[in-house]
C-alpha positions as CSV (number, residue, x, y, z in Angstrom):
1,M,-48.6,37.8,1.8
2,E,-45.2,39.9,2.1
3,D,-43.5,37.4,4.5
4,R,-44.6,34.5,2.0
5,A,-42.8,35.9,-1.1
6,R,-39.9,37.0,0.9
7,R,-40.0,33.2,1.6
8,T,-40.8,31.7,-1.4
9,S,-38.2,33.9,-2.8
10,Y,-35.6,32.5,-0.3
11,Y,-36.5,29.2,-1.3
12,K,-35.6,29.9,-5.2
13,E,-32.5,31.5,-4.6
14,R,-31.2,28.8,-1.8
15,Q,-31.6,25.7,-4.6
16,M,-30.1,28.2,-7.0
17,L,-27.2,28.3,-5.0
18,E,-27.1,24.5,-4.3
19,V,-27.0,23.8,-7.6
20,Y,-24.8,26.3,-8.7
21,T,-22.3,25.3,-5.4
22,L,-22.5,21.3,-6.9
23,K,-21.2,22.0,-10.6
24,H,-18.2,24.3,-9.3
25,R,-17.7,20.9,-6.2
26,V,-17.1,19.1,-9.5
27,F,-15.0,21.6,-11.2
28,C,-12.4,21.8,-7.5
29,S,-13.0,17.8,-6.7
30,R,-9.1,17.4,-7.3
31,L,-7.9,19.8,-5.4
32,S,-9.0,19.7,-1.4
33,T,-7.8,23.2,-0.7
34,C,-10.0,24.6,-3.6
35,D,-13.2,22.4,-2.1
36,I,-12.8,23.5,1.3
37,I,-12.3,26.8,0.6
38,F,-14.9,27.7,-1.8
39,G,-17.3,25.1,1.0
40,C,-16.6,27.3,3.3
41,F,-17.8,30.2,1.1
42,C,-21.0,28.6,0.3
43,F,-22.0,27.7,3.8
44,C,-21.2,31.5,4.6
45,L,-23.5,32.7,2.4
46,V,-25.8,30.3,3.0
47,V,-26.0,31.3,6.5
48,L,-26.1,34.8,5.4
49,L,-29.1,34.6,3.4
50,I,-31.1,32.5,6.4
51,V,-29.8,35.5,8.7
52,D,-31.4,38.1,6.1
53,H,-34.7,36.1,5.3
54,C,-35.6,34.4,8.3
55,S,-35.1,37.8,11.0
56,S,-37.9,39.5,9.4
57,S,-40.4,37.2,10.1
58,N,-39.1,35.6,13.0
59,E,-40.0,32.2,11.7
60,L,-37.2,29.4,11.8
61,C,-36.7,28.8,8.5
62,G,-36.0,25.3,6.3
63,Y,-37.1,22.6,3.9
64,G,-37.2,19.1,3.3
65,S,-35.0,16.8,1.2
66,S,-37.5,17.1,-1.3
67,F,-38.5,20.7,-3.4
68,E,-39.5,22.0,-6.0
69,P,-36.7,24.4,-8.1
70,P,-37.3,27.4,-10.5
71,L,-36.4,27.5,-14.0
72,G,-32.4,28.0,-14.4
73,R,-31.0,29.8,-17.2
74,D,-28.4,27.4,-18.6
75,K,-25.8,29.6,-21.2
76,D,-26.1,27.9,-24.6
77,A,-22.0,27.5,-25.7
78,S,-23.0,27.2,-29.2
79,T,-25.1,30.5,-29.2
80,G,-24.6,32.2,-26.2
81,E,-28.2,32.9,-25.5
82,H,-29.3,31.4,-21.9
83,N,-31.6,28.7,-22.4
84,E,-34.6,28.0,-19.8
85,T,-34.4,24.8,-18.6
86,E,-36.4,22.8,-15.6
87,I,-36.0,20.7,-12.8
88,S,-38.2,18.3,-12.4
89,K,-40.8,19.4,-10.0
90,G,-40.4,17.4,-6.1
91,M,-36.7,16.0,-7.6
92,S,-34.4,15.8,-4.9
93,L,-31.4,17.1,-4.0
94,E,-29.5,13.7,-4.1
95,A,-31.0,13.1,-7.6
96,V,-30.1,16.8,-9.0
97,T,-26.1,16.1,-7.4
98,S,-26.1,12.5,-9.3
99,D,-27.4,14.0,-12.2
100,I,-25.0,17.5,-12.5
101,L,-21.8,14.7,-11.7
102,E,-22.7,12.4,-14.2
103,Q,-22.9,15.1,-17.1
104,E,-19.6,17.6,-15.8
105,N,-17.7,14.0,-15.5
106,T,-18.4,12.7,-18.5
107,V,-17.8,16.2,-20.6
108,I,-14.3,16.0,-18.8
109,A,-13.9,12.6,-19.0
110,R,-14.4,12.4,-22.5
111,N,-12.2,15.9,-22.9
112,S,-9.3,14.0,-21.1
113,F,-9.9,10.7,-22.8
114,P,-10.7,10.9,-26.5
115,F,-10.2,7.5,-27.7
116,L,-11.8,6.0,-24.9
117,S,-15.3,4.3,-23.9
118,F,-16.6,4.9,-20.9
119,Q,-19.5,2.3,-21.3
120,T,-17.1,-0.2,-20.3
121,P,-16.6,-2.1,-17.0
122,V,-13.4,-1.0,-14.9
123,Q,-11.3,-4.3,-14.7
124,A,-10.9,-6.2,-18.0
125,E,-10.1,-9.5,-19.0
126,C,-6.3,-10.6,-20.1
127,P,-5.7,-13.4,-22.5
128,R,-5.6,-16.3,-21.4
129,N,-2.9,-17.5,-23.7
130,I,0.7,-15.5,-24.6
131,K,0.0,-16.5,-28.0
132,D,-3.0,-14.0,-28.1
133,L,-0.1,-11.0,-27.5
134,I,2.7,-12.4,-29.4
135,V,3.2,-12.8,-32.9
136,C,5.1,-16.1,-33.1
137,P,3.9,-18.6,-35.7
138,N,6.7,-21.1,-34.4
139,A,6.2,-20.8,-30.6
140,K,6.5,-24.4,-29.0
141,D,3.5,-25.4,-27.3
142,K,3.9,-25.0,-23.8
143,K,0.0,-24.6,-22.6
144,G,0.0,-21.3,-23.6
145,A,2.4,-19.7,-20.7
146,I,5.5,-19.0,-22.1
147,I,7.0,-18.1,-25.3
148,S,11.0,-18.1,-25.8
149,C,11.9,-15.6,-27.7
150,S,14.4,-17.5,-30.0
151,D,11.7,-19.8,-31.0
152,C,10.2,-16.3,-33.0
153,I,13.2,-15.6,-34.9
154,L,13.1,-17.1,-38.0
155,N,16.8,-15.9,-39.4
156,E,19.3,-16.0,-36.5
157,S,21.7,-14.5,-39.1
158,S,20.0,-11.1,-39.0
159,L,20.8,-10.3,-35.6
160,S,24.3,-10.1,-36.1
161,S,23.3,-8.3,-39.5
162,T,24.0,-4.4,-40.0
163,F,20.5,-2.5,-41.1
164,Y,20.9,0.4,-43.3
165,A,18.6,3.1,-44.1
166,P,17.0,3.8,-47.2
167,E,19.5,5.8,-49.5
168,K,18.5,9.4,-49.1
169,E,19.9,12.3,-51.0
170,E,22.5,14.5,-48.9
171,T,20.8,17.8,-47.6
172,G,24.1,18.9,-46.3
173,Q,24.6,19.8,-41.9
174,G,22.1,21.5,-40.9
175,D,21.2,21.9,-37.0
176,S,21.0,18.8,-35.1
177,L,18.0,16.5,-34.4
178,Y,17.2,16.2,-30.5
179,L,15.8,12.9,-30.7
180,P,14.3,12.1,-26.7
181,L,13.6,8.6,-26.1
182,L,10.3,7.9,-24.0
183,V,10.2,4.1,-21.9
184,P,9.2,3.3,-18.3
185,P,11.8,2.4,-16.3
186,D,12.5,-1.3,-17.0
187,F,10.8,-1.7,-19.9
188,G,13.9,-1.5,-22.1
189,S,15.1,2.0,-22.9
190,S,18.7,0.3,-22.2
191,V,18.6,-1.5,-24.9
192,L,16.9,0.7,-27.0
193,S,19.9,3.6,-26.4
194,E,22.7,1.0,-27.5
195,I,20.7,0.1,-31.0
196,L,20.7,4.0,-31.6
197,G,24.4,4.3,-29.9
198,S,25.3,2.4,-33.0
199,S,24.5,4.6,-35.6
200,P,27.1,6.5,-36.9
201,S,25.1,9.7,-36.9
202,V,23.9,9.3,-33.3
203,S,25.8,11.1,-29.7
204,T,24.8,9.7,-26.6
205,M,25.5,11.2,-23.0
206,C,28.1,8.7,-22.4
207,K,30.9,11.2,-21.1
208,K,32.2,10.9,-17.3
209,S,32.1,14.5,-16.9
210,N,28.5,14.3,-16.6
211,S,28.5,12.5,-13.7
212,K,29.2,14.0,-9.9
213,D,32.4,13.0,-9.4
214,G,33.9,13.3,-13.4
215,K,35.3,9.9,-12.8
216,R,32.7,7.5,-14.3
217,V,29.7,7.4,-16.8
218,P,26.8,8.3,-15.5
219,W,24.1,5.2,-14.5
220,Q,23.0,4.0,-18.2
221,C,24.2,7.5,-19.9
222,E,20.8,9.3,-18.9
223,S,20.9,12.9,-18.5
224,T,18.3,12.9,-15.0
225,W,21.5,12.4,-13.1
226,L,23.4,15.0,-14.9
227,L,19.9,17.5,-14.5
228,I,19.7,16.6,-10.3
229,N,23.8,17.3,-9.8
230,N,23.1,21.0,-11.3
231,G,20.0,21.6,-9.4
232,I,17.5,21.6,-12.8
233,F,15.2,20.0,-10.1
234,S,15.1,17.5,-7.3
235,F,15.9,13.8,-6.8
236,N,12.0,13.6,-5.7
237,D,10.9,15.8,-8.1
238,R,12.5,13.9,-11.2
239,W,9.0,12.6,-11.9
240,N,7.0,15.7,-11.6
241,P,5.7,16.6,-14.9
242,H,6.2,20.4,-14.5
243,A,9.5,20.8,-12.2
244,T,11.7,20.9,-15.4
245,N,12.4,24.1,-16.4
246,W,13.3,23.4,-20.3
247,T,15.0,26.8,-21.0
248,D,17.5,25.9,-18.2
249,V,17.8,22.2,-19.0
250,Y,19.0,23.3,-22.8
251,R,21.3,26.2,-21.2
252,L,22.9,23.8,-19.0
253,Y,23.3,21.9,-21.9
254,D,25.0,24.7,-23.7
255,K,27.1,25.3,-21.3
256,V,28.6,21.2,-20.1
257,K,28.7,19.9,-23.7
258,P,26.7,16.4,-22.3
259,W,27.1,14.5,-26.1
260,E,30.0,12.7,-26.8
261,N,29.4,15.1,-30.0
262,G,27.7,17.6,-29.5
263,D,28.1,18.7,-33.4
264,A,26.5,15.0,-34.3
265,P,23.5,14.7,-36.5
266,I,21.0,13.1,-34.3
267,L,21.2,13.9,-30.1
268,L,20.0,11.3,-27.9
269,D,18.1,11.9,-24.5
270,K,18.1,8.8,-22.7
271,S,15.8,9.7,-19.3
272,P,12.9,7.6,-18.5
273,P,11.6,10.3,-16.2
274,N,10.8,12.3,-19.7
275,I,7.9,9.7,-19.9
276,A,5.9,12.5,-17.9
277,K,7.1,15.3,-19.3
278,A,5.5,15.2,-22.7
279,Q,3.6,18.2,-23.1
280,D,6.2,20.6,-21.9
281,L,9.2,18.9,-24.2
282,V,6.8,19.3,-27.1
283,E,6.0,23.0,-26.3
284,F,9.6,24.1,-25.8
285,Y,10.9,22.4,-28.9
286,T,7.7,23.9,-30.9
287,R,8.4,27.3,-29.0
288,K,11.8,27.2,-29.8
289,N,11.6,26.1,-33.3
290,L,14.0,22.8,-32.7
291,N,14.5,20.4,-34.6
292,Y,12.8,17.1,-33.0
293,R,11.5,13.3,-32.9
294,F,10.6,11.3,-30.3
295,I,10.4,6.9,-30.0
296,I,8.4,5.5,-27.5
297,M,8.3,1.7,-26.1
298,W,5.9,0.4,-24.2
299,R,4.7,-2.9,-22.9
300,H,1.5,-4.5,-23.0
301,P,-0.2,-4.1,-19.4
302,C,-1.3,-7.7,-19.1
303,R,2.1,-9.0,-19.5
304,K,4.6,-10.3,-16.9
305,D,7.7,-7.9,-17.0
306,W,5.1,-5.0,-15.3
307,N,7.2,-5.5,-12.3
308,K,6.2,-2.2,-10.8
309,K,2.4,-3.1,-9.7
310,K,2.1,0.8,-8.3
311,K,3.3,2.3,-11.4
312,H,0.5,1.6,-13.5
313,G,-1.7,3.9,-13.4
314,D,0.7,6.6,-13.6
315,Y,2.5,4.7,-16.8
316,A,-0.9,4.5,-18.9
317,L,-1.8,8.4,-17.7
318,H,1.9,9.3,-19.3
319,L,1.3,6.8,-22.4
320,R,-2.2,8.8,-22.5
321,N,-0.7,12.1,-22.7
322,I,2.2,11.3,-24.9
323,L,-0.7,10.2,-27.7
324,E,-2.2,13.5,-26.9
325,Y,0.8,15.8,-27.5
326,I,3.5,14.6,-29.5
327,P,2.6,14.8,-33.4
328,K,1.9,11.8,-34.9
329,E,4.6,12.6,-37.5
330,K,7.1,13.7,-34.8
331,R,7.2,10.2,-32.6
332,F,7.7,6.4,-33.6
333,L,6.0,3.9,-31.8
334,I,7.6,0.5,-30.4
335,N,5.8,-2.5,-28.7
336,Y,9.0,-3.7,-26.8
337,D,7.8,-7.5,-27.3
338,D,8.1,-7.1,-31.1
339,L,11.7,-5.7,-30.7
340,I,13.1,-9.2,-28.9
341,T,10.7,-11.3,-31.2
342,R,11.0,-9.8,-34.7
343,P,13.8,-7.1,-34.0
344,A,14.2,-6.8,-38.0
345,R,11.2,-5.5,-38.8
346,V,11.5,-3.0,-36.2
347,I,14.7,-2.0,-37.2
348,E,13.9,-1.7,-40.7
349,A,10.8,0.5,-40.3
350,L,12.8,2.8,-37.3
351,L,15.4,3.5,-40.1
352,G,12.5,4.6,-43.1
353,W,11.1,6.5,-40.4
354,L,14.2,8.3,-39.5
355,P,17.0,7.6,-42.3
356,E,19.4,10.0,-40.6
357,L,20.1,7.4,-38.4
358,R,22.0,5.6,-41.6
359,S,22.9,2.4,-40.2
360,L,21.7,0.3,-36.7
361,S,23.4,-3.0,-35.3
362,L,21.8,-5.2,-32.4
363,E,25.3,-6.0,-31.8
364,Q,26.1,-2.6,-29.5
365,Q,27.2,-2.7,-26.2
366,T,28.0,1.3,-25.1
367,L,25.7,2.0,-22.1
368,N,28.3,0.3,-19.0
369,G,31.6,0.5,-20.2
370,D,33.9,-1.9,-18.1
371,H,31.4,-1.0,-14.7
372,S,30.7,-4.7,-13.4
373,S,28.4,-3.5,-11.2
374,E,26.3,-1.9,-13.3
375,V,26.3,-4.8,-15.6
376,H,24.9,-6.9,-13.5
377,E,22.1,-4.8,-12.3
378,R,20.5,-4.2,-15.7
379,S,17.8,-6.3,-17.3
380,L,19.7,-8.1,-19.5
381,K,22.1,-9.6,-16.9
382,G,23.6,-12.5,-17.8
383,A,23.2,-12.3,-21.6
384,H,26.4,-10.1,-22.6
385,G,24.5,-7.3,-22.6
386,T,23.7,-6.8,-26.2
387,L,20.1,-7.6,-27.2
388,S,21.2,-9.8,-29.9
389,S,22.7,-12.5,-27.4
390,Y,19.8,-11.5,-25.1
391,I,17.3,-12.9,-27.4
392,L,19.0,-16.4,-28.1
393,S,19.5,-16.6,-24.4
394,K,17.2,-18.8,-22.2
395,K,16.1,-15.2,-20.1
396,C,14.7,-14.1,-22.8
397,S,11.2,-15.3,-22.5
398,L,7.4,-13.6,-22.6
399,S,4.6,-14.7,-20.4
400,L,1.2,-12.8,-18.9
401,L,0.8,-11.5,-15.7
402,K,-0.7,-14.2,-12.9
403,K,-3.5,-12.0,-12.1
404,T,-6.3,-12.4,-15.4
405,E,-7.7,-8.7,-14.8
406,V,-6.1,-5.6,-15.4
407,S,-7.4,-1.9,-15.5
408,N,-9.8,-1.5,-18.5
409,Q,-8.5,2.4,-18.9
410,M,-5.0,0.8,-19.0
411,L,-5.8,-1.5,-21.8
412,Q,-8.1,1.0,-23.8
413,I,-5.0,3.3,-23.8
414,W,-2.4,0.4,-25.0
415,A,-5.0,-0.4,-27.5
416,A,-5.2,3.2,-28.5
417,F,-1.0,2.7,-29.2
418,E,-1.2,-0.8,-30.8
419,K,-3.0,0.9,-33.4
420,E,-0.7,3.1,-33.8
421,L,2.2,0.7,-34.1
422,S,4.9,2.5,-36.4
423,Y,5.8,-0.6,-38.5
């Protein structure tokens, strides 16, 4: 009887250990090293239990794939009390595993993606007609395959106009406002920088002293190369969300003064890798009590211009974090397609959101200077560099991906982004 009681106790301890192990393996599933270490620990613990319980009875211990688990004690998060929960009699280990994984992963996923639905399929259909994505009433019928940007412009003269912000009462010169652009590579960050650079209130990092040799303006006036050259992070770590010490970054900025006019009301920071660093940037600005805003521009995942296919998942993750960590009042969201099909609406809304800009123009070309090699490498090559000339050129056209399906997760994140567009 004593041996039977001890064996029953062993079975109960072992079953509870299995369930406990499964729960913690979910937590460590993303860290292979953690999973291995914890697995080894649990294996050793099970071996010790077997030796301890079996040695006295001189019997070989074991059990089948179906068992009768004991009552477990789960802590109620709302009351702090332990509630009795019973696992169904005869429930297989595989069923317990599946149930735990489903519950735990759903909680983790819903916490990470609060605006996503997890009842939808993994893949989703893209529209068959580009007109379903673009607001362009005058688009010519080309079987839904392509739209020319110029067809969407109702008043071409507006492209050469200067747009002015609503009048705002002067409050005197205060601390400069930091304005990082969060735009993926090849999504129009250079064009947006040129538009913002046309503002009399904005200063860019287009200084030759920011380059390694000090003889030419850094590529597209981006801060990335200045930070790499000064050892803030390596080239390979430039996309690592947590490889940047922002205290060191702004200490360097104070030292080298990278902006053309460091006393300007708005200091522009263009660096595509910053799309991966939204959380740390917001925490830094908040901790230092600095004045800041973000302008975020993205493209629809079904658009043909998503030419870096391997980066799609990363970009979706970065956009999700941007929406999660940047306060709504601190961000202005732009759909790139709207910027090139109805720019007046976007620019006027941007000036209303940040009247300190005072004025903006689509005719600005400041980032390239006289470096012809840079002009040829830009996505607007052949269109004289300015956004207005590009919109009216044959090169500006909109079309869909050839494949009809993309990640459903990307489409849902885009839907959350599009719902909050700032105009």
